[in-house]
C-alpha positions in Angstrom: -28.9 35.8 -56.1 -28.7 37.8 -52.8 -30.8 35.2 -51.0 -28.4 32.5 -52.2 -25.4 34.4 -50.9 -27.0 35.1 -47.5 -28.0 31.4 -47.2 -24.5 30.3 -48.1 -22.9 32.8 -45.7 -25.1 31.7 -42.8 -24.5 28.0 -43.5 -20.8 28.5 -43.6 -20.9 30.5 -40.4 -22.9 27.8 -38.6 -20.6 25.2 -39.9 -17.4 27.0 -38.7 -19.1 27.7 -35.3 -20.0 24.1 -34.8 -16.6 22.9 -35.9 -14.9 25.3 -33.4 -17.2 24.2 -30.6 -16.7 20.5 -31.4 -12.9 21.0 -31.5 -12.9 22.8 -28.1 -15.1 20.1 -26.6 -12.8 17.3 -27.9 -9.7 19.2 -26.5 -11.4 19.4 -23.0 -12.3 15.7 -23.1 -8.7 14.8 -24.1 -7.3 16.8 -21.3 -9.6 15.3 -18.7 -8.8 11.8 -19.9 -5.0 12.6 -19.8 -5.3 14.0 -16.2 -7.1 10.8 -15.1 -4.6 8.6 -16.8 -1.6 10.4 -15.3 -3.1 10.2 -11.8 -3.8 6.5 -12.3 -0.3 5.9 -13.5 1.2 7.8 -10.5 -1.0 5.8 -8.1 0.1 2.5 -9.7 3.8 3.5 -9.5 3.4 4.6 -5.9 1.7 1.3 -5.0 4.5 -0.7 -6.6 7.3 1.2 -4.9 5.4 1.2 -1.5 4.9 -2.6 -1.8 8.6 -3.1 -2.4 9.5 -1.0 0.7 6.6 -2.0 2.9 8.2 -4.9 4.9 11.4 -3.0 5.7 9.5 0.1 6.6 7.1 -1.8 8.9 10.1 -3.5 10.5 11.9 -0.2 11.1 8.8 1.4 12.6 8.0 -1.5 14.9 11.6 -2.5 15.8 14.0 0.5 16.0 17.1 -1.5 15.0 20.3 -0.1 13.4 20.7 -2.9 10.9 17.1 -2.5 9.7 17.5 1.2 9.5 20.6 0.8 7.3 18.8 -1.6 5.0 15.8 0.7 4.7 18.1 3.7 4.0 19.9 1.7 1.3 16.7 0.6 -0.3 15.2 4.2 -0.2 18.4 5.7 -1.7 18.7 3.0 -4.4 15.0 3.4 -5.4 15.3 7.2 -5.6 18.6 7.2 -7.3 17.7 4.6 -10.0 14.2 5.9 -10.7 13.6 8.8 -13.0 10.1 9.2 -11.8 10.1 8.6 -8.0 11.7 11.2 -5.7 11.4 12.5 -2.2 10.8 9.0 -0.8 10.2 9.0 2.9 9.0 6.7 5.7 7.0 8.5 8.3 5.8 7.2 11.6 2.2 7.6 12.8 3.1 10.8 14.8 4.3 12.5 11.6 8.1 12.2 12.3 10.2 11.4 9.2 12.0 8.2 10.2 14.0 7.7 7.0 14.2 9.7 3.7 16.3 10.0 0.6 16.9 13.5 1.8 18.6 13.4 5.2 17.6 17.0 5.9 14.0 15.8 6.1 14.6 13.2 8.8 13.0 14.4 12.1 9.7 16.2 12.7 7.5 16.6 9.7 7.9 20.2 8.6 6.8 22.5 5.8 8.8 20.5 3.2 5.9 18.2 2.6 3.2 20.8 2.2 4.9 22.5 -0.8 3.0 23.0 -4.0 3.7 20.5 -6.8 4.2 21.2 -10.5 1.9 20.0 -13.2 2.4 16.3 -13.8 3.8 15.7 -10.3 1.9 13.8 -7.7 2.6 13.4 -3.9 1.5 9.9 -2.9 1.0 8.7 0.7 0.6 5.0 1.4 -0.5 4.0 4.9 1.4 1.1 6.6 -0.7 -1.2 8.8 0.2 -4.0 11.1 -2.7 -6.1 12.5 -5.2 -3.3 11.4 -3.2 -0.7 13.4 -1.7 2.3 11.6 2.0 2.2 12.0 3.1 4.9 9.6 3.3 6.0 6.0 5.5 5.8 2.9 5.4 9.1 1.1 6.9 9.9 -2.3 6.7 12.3 -5.2 6.0 10.8 -8.6 6.8 12.9 -11.7 4.7 11.7 -14.5 6.1 14.3 -16.9 9.4 12.3 -16.9 7.4 9.2 -18.1 6.1 11.2 -21.0 9.6 12.4 -21.9 10.9 8.8 -21.7 8.2 7.7 -24.2 9.1 10.5 -26.6 12.8 9.5 -26.5 12.1 5.9 -27.4 
């Protein structure tokens, strides 16, 4: 009878240990897949927003015109205001000077504002702007993927 109890105890212990190890491994895999999916989603959103602003941004960086600047400013402000995921949208020239931004305090030389740490689920994306294979500047934005998850929960 004692041998049966010991065998049962060891089998139960091995079973519980394997179950815990398997659960921990599955949680790590799920988190890795979630991080990858969130980064991919942020990159996709960034590319779409950058594509929408690219022509006006290039025009502003190449031709410093007041009308172009006003159109670019309006587009940036509209995009930032209407989006619950995109914020801190800026156009930066190749020298690192912020040409236009949804935050007027950022316009000017690129400072410490863009090197700040980001929260979990928030990604800073930088899209280069090229004209004839020459780097003209960048479109930079912050994408908050956490807001996307909250939108899905509210649906």
